[in-house]
C-alpha positions in Angstrom: 133.8 98.5 51.7 132.4 100.4 54.6 132.4 104.1 55.4 133.4 104.9 58.9 133.4 108.2 60.7 135.8 110.1 63.1 134.5 111.2 66.5 134.1 114.8 65.1 132.2 113.6 62.0 130.0 111.4 64.1 129.1 114.4 66.3 128.2 116.5 63.2 126.0 113.7 61.9 124.1 113.1 65.2 120.5 114.2 65.7 120.5 116.6 67.4 124.0 117.7 66.2 126.6 117.5 68.9 128.9 120.6 68.8 132.5 119.8 68.4 134.9 121.8 70.6 136.4 124.7 68.8 139.9 123.3 69.2 138.8 120.4 67.1 137.3 122.0 64.0 137.6 125.6 62.8 140.2 126.6 65.4 142.8 129.3 65.0 146.4 128.0 65.1 148.6 129.8 67.5 152.4 129.7 67.9 154.4 129.7 71.1 158.1 130.3 70.3 161.1 131.1 72.5 164.9 131.2 72.4 167.5 130.7 75.1 171.2 131.5 74.7 173.0 129.0 76.9 176.5 129.8 78.3 177.9 126.7 80.1 174.4 125.7 81.1 174.9 123.0 83.7 173.7 119.4 83.3 170.4 119.1 85.2 169.3 122.6 84.5 165.8 123.3 83.3 164.8 126.2 81.0 161.3 127.6 81.3 160.5 128.4 77.7 156.8 129.6 77.6 153.4 128.9 79.2 150.6 127.4 77.2 147.0 128.2 78.1 144.5 125.8 79.6 142.4 124.1 76.9 145.1 124.3 74.2 145.2 121.4 71.8 148.8 120.6 71.1 149.4 120.1 67.3 153.1 120.0 66.6 156.4 121.5 67.5 160.1 121.6 67.1 163.3 121.9 69.0 166.3 123.5 67.3 169.7 123.9 68.8 173.4 124.6 68.1 176.0 121.9 68.8 175.9 122.3 72.6 179.0 120.2 73.4 180.1 116.7 73.9 177.8 114.3 75.9 174.9 116.8 76.1 171.3 115.8 75.7 168.1 117.8 75.6 164.5 116.8 76.4 161.2 118.8 76.2 158.5 118.5 78.8 156.5 120.5 81.3 156.9 121.9 84.8 154.6 120.7 87.7 151.1 122.2 87.5 147.6 121.6 88.8 144.8 120.4 86.5 141.4 122.0 86.4 140.0 119.9 89.3 143.0 120.9 91.5 144.9 117.6 91.3 148.7 118.1 91.2 150.5 117.0 88.1 154.2 116.2 88.5 156.8 117.8 86.3 157.7 115.6 83.3 161.0 116.6 81.7 160.5 114.4 78.6 156.7 114.5 78.2 157.0 116.0 74.7 160.4 114.8 73.5 162.6 112.1 75.1 166.2 113.1 75.9 168.4 112.9 72.8 171.9 113.9 71.9 172.5 117.7 71.3 176.1 117.4 70.4 175.5 118.5 66.8 173.3 121.3 65.5 169.9 120.1 64.4 166.1 120.7 64.4 163.9 117.9 65.5 160.1 117.3 66.0 158.5 117.4 69.4 155.0 116.2 70.1 155.8 113.6 67.4 153.7 110.8 68.6 150.5 110.3 70.6 152.6 109.1 73.5 154.6 112.3 73.3 151.5 114.6 73.5 150.4 115.0 69.9 146.7 116.1 69.8 146.3 116.3 73.6 144.3 119.0 75.2 145.9 120.7 78.2 143.8 120.3 81.4 145.2 122.9 83.7 144.0 125.4 86.2 143.9 129.1 85.2 147.7 129.3 85.1 148.2 127.0 82.1 151.2 124.7 81.6 154.9 125.8 81.5 156.9 124.1 78.7 160.4 123.3 79.7 163.7 122.2 78.0 166.1 120.2 80.2 169.8 119.6 79.6 171.6 116.5 80.8 174.9 114.7 80.4 177.3 117.7 80.4 177.3 121.5 80.5 176.2 123.1 77.2 176.8 126.3 75.3 174.7 127.6 72.3 171.3 128.6 71.2 168.2 126.6 72.0 164.9 127.3 70.3 161.5 125.7 71.0 158.3 126.2 69.0 154.8 124.7 69.6 151.7 125.1 67.4 148.4 124.8 69.3 144.7 125.6 68.9 142.4 127.2 71.4 139.4 128.6 69.6 
């Protein structure tokens, strides 16, 4: 059997040692949390929940909501922004969670896979990245809560 090493462990074993970014090892976990009380929120509406800072490593998150009404769906993503080199990044309504039924009260994971942003580091200009929740299918009424844990230092 062989012993293999992660990228971070390989860095620490190198000569000279390669310093791991602080958002990889020894970082402080921060929490972004917000709540929106929807009252007949129209299908197609986008809720700006919170802004995450440039360089944040996305760890995990959740979306909790009341039963918002028949045929409603929610997705979690981000608004348009510019990355650090000035390139425009388009809004992606489902970057962190694909649209799923919100007809019953529940709490679900976001950032649940690598494809949905787990472990990514935000590359944004000084303004960071606005996390959004989008409703589709029908108008919805009820509480919507979004939480993301991330590391910066």
